[in-house]
C-alpha positions as semicolon CSV with decimal commas, in nm:
position;residue;x (nm);y (nm);z (nm)
1;M;4,663;22,041;0,267
2;Q;4,711;22,403;0,396
3;K;4,507;22,492;0,703
4;R;4,282;22,797;0,676
5;A;4,424;23,124;0,832
6;D;4,160;23,123;1,097
7;A;4,235;22,749;1,182
8;R;4,613;22,831;1,206
9;R;4,519;23,131;1,452
10;N;4,309;22,913;1,660
11;E;4,573;22,637;1,668
12;A;4,847;22,905;1,774
13;A;4,592;23,037;2,049
14;L;4,549;22,682;2,179
15;L;4,935;22,634;2,170
16;D;4,993;22,954;2,363
17;A;4,747;22,854;2,622
18;A;4,907;22,515;2,653
19;A;5,245;22,658;2,699
20;A;5,118;22,904;2,980
21;V;4,941;22,612;3,160
22;F;5,265;22,395;3,122
23;V;5,481;22,669;3,277
24;G;5,248;22,685;3,577
25;S;5,142;22,314;3,615
26;G;5,388;22,116;3,404
27;V;5,334;21,906;3,114
28;D;5,120;21,651;3,297
29;A;4,846;21,937;3,348
30;P;4,498;21,801;3,288
31;V;4,377;21,879;2,917
32;R;4,055;22,044;3,077
33;E;4,280;22,307;3,218
34;I;4,426;22,374;2,888
35;A;4,092;22,400;2,724
36;A;3,972;22,630;2,984
37;K;4,277;22,858;2,941
38;A;4,226;22,854;2,555
39;G;3,835;22,899;2,580
40;V;3,772;22,580;2,381
41;G;3,637;22,241;2,462
42;V;3,836;21,961;2,546
43;A;3,726;21,763;2,206
44;T;3,882;22,070;2,026
45;I;4,224;22,008;2,157
46;Y;4,187;21,638;2,085
47;R;4,085;21,724;1,732
48;H;4,414;21,913;1,667
49;F;4,639;21,683;1,890
50;P;4,505;21,346;1,925
51;T;4,746;21,256;2,201
52;R;4,917;21,426;2,475
53;G;5,242;21,352;2,316
54;D;5,120;21,540;1,991
55;L;5,026;21,848;2,212
56;I;5,355;21,860;2,396
57;L;5,559;21,820;2,075
58;A;5,348;22,082;1,908
59;V;5,394;22,348;2,196
60;F;5,774;22,256;2,184
61;R;5,795;22,344;1,815
62;H;5,564;22,622;1,837
63;Q;5,786;22,803;2,114
64;V;6,096;22,732;1,939
65;V;5,969;22,907;1,632
66;A;5,837;23,200;1,853
67;C;6,181;23,256;2,003
68;A;6,350;23,232;1,682
69;E;6,119;23,491;1,531
70;A;6,142;23,719;1,840
71;G;6,519;23,769;1,803
72;P;6,517;24,020;1,524
73;I;6,181;24,177;1,633
74;L;6,327;24,260;1,963
75;L;6,652;24,409;1,813
76;A;6,454;24,629;1,609
77;D;6,202;24,740;1,891
78;K;6,423;24,764;2,198
79;T;6,615;25,078;2,284
80;S;6,925;24,874;2,301
81;P;7,069;24,548;2,196
82;F;7,117;24,426;2,551
83;D;6,757;24,509;2,622
84;A;6,658;24,287;2,325
85;L;6,890;24,008;2,471
86;T;6,755;24,034;2,801
87;A;6,391;24,007;2,659
88;W;6,492;23,725;2,440
89;V;6,641;23,534;2,737
90;D;6,315;23,594;2,951
91;M;6,108;23,424;2,652
92;Y;6,387;23,143;2,661
93;V;6,335;23,100;3,037
94;D;5,972;23,044;2,961
95;F;6,044;22,803;2,692
96;L;6,258;22,602;2,928
97;A;5,984;22,598;3,173
98;T;5,747;22,420;2,926
99;K;6,036;22,195;2,829
100;H;6,079;22,058;3,174
101;G;5,949;21,697;3,181
102;L;5,937;21,677;2,807
103;P;6,133;21,350;2,756
104;E;5,919;21,169;3,020
105;A;5,591;21,293;2,878
106;M;5,691;21,186;2,522
107;H;5,820;20,852;2,621
108;A;6,044;20,867;2,335
109;D;6,399;20,982;2,238
110;T;6,406;21,355;2,199
111;E;6,724;21,370;2,023
112;G;6,582;21,516;1,696
113;L;6,399;21,776;1,906
114;H;6,721;21,875;2,071
115;R;6,895;21,915;1,736
116;Y;6,606;22,114;1,598
117;F;6,611;22,357;1,912
118;V;6,992;22,409;1,887
119;D;6,988;22,461;1,523
120;T;6,719;22,713;1,534
121;L;6,766;22,902;1,862
122;V;7,176;22,914;1,879
123;P;7,210;23,156;1,568
124;V;6,939;23,381;1,712
125;C;7,118;23,408;2,055
126;G;7,434;23,460;1,858
127;D;7,291;23,740;1,665
128;L;7,166;23,907;1,972
129;L;7,509;23,862;2,151
130;T;7,677;24,016;1,861
131;A;7,439;24,310;1,847
132;A;7,499;24,368;2,216
133;A;7,881;24,333;2,188
134;D;7,893;24,567;1,882
135;A;7,708;24,810;2,068
136;G;7,976;24,804;2,348
137;E;7,704;24,678;2,603
138;I;7,859;24,336;2,682
139;V;8,195;24,170;2,675
140;D;8,246;24,036;2,316
141;D;8,378;23,696;2,371
142;Q;8,032;23,511;2,466
143;Q;7,935;23,200;2,283
144;P;7,560;23,159;2,239
145;I;7,565;22,796;2,327
146;E;7,745;22,865;2,659
147;L;7,487;23,120;2,755
148;M;7,199;22,922;2,661
149;R;7,343;22,620;2,865
150;A;7,400;22,861;3,158
151;V;7,053;22,979;3,147
152;G;6,923;22,623;3,128
153;N;7,134;22,525;3,426
154;L;7,009;22,814;3,620
155;C;6,652;22,712;3,530
156;F;6,704;22,356;3,626
157;G;6,522;22,233;3,922
158;A;6,347;22,569;3,979
159;T;5,993;22,397;3,972
160;D;6,099;22,174;4,269
161;D;6,201;22,461;4,498
162;S;5,964;22,744;4,579
163;Q;6,258;22,937;4,755
164;Y;6,456;22,940;4,438
165;D;6,404;23,228;4,183
166;A;6,553;23,115;3,859
167;R;6,451;23,436;3,685
168;R;6,650;23,646;3,934
169;M;6,963;23,425;3,888
170;V;6,927;23,467;3,513
171;G;6,925;23,832;3,561
172;V;7,240;23,801;3,762
173;L;7,406;23,617;3,500
174;L;7,304;23,875;3,224
175;Q;7,424;24,155;3,432
176;G;7,751;23,982;3,465
177;L;7,794;24,002;3,076
178;R;7,775;24,384;3,105
179;I;8,081;24,614;3,031
180;R;8,116;24,826;3,349
């Protein structure tokens, strides 16, 4: 059965709120914090997502889709392909922050999720890299999976060290792609 448009919008707003809370507080954040951010009752969250694992999985999939859909939109809206790539990587960093702790929270094998993530996002990153290279803004031999892994490695552990600014380091990485 297809959900009504308003129910889909409410669910998307709830997932956005959960993602924002996960970025700030991790995937173990209290459900009441997510409900408050979404402006709904705790029961509403459980009606949509009976378990924490269901919620985390839905946030993960929602953010993969949002990142994938953003690539072409950013290319059309930004003044340059490099600006589009930079904005997309910023979204990707937010996604990585919500992904932190996913395997532990799910208590499950996340291999299928990883494959979904790679199959969906690597082509989008590749399109952004190609556009920036074709525009003469970056060196043209960059592989999307390598960039995504590098960004992921720069983000790893950022939640455990308040003196480390992963976003700043990702910016340094992106500037390293630029043609001088």
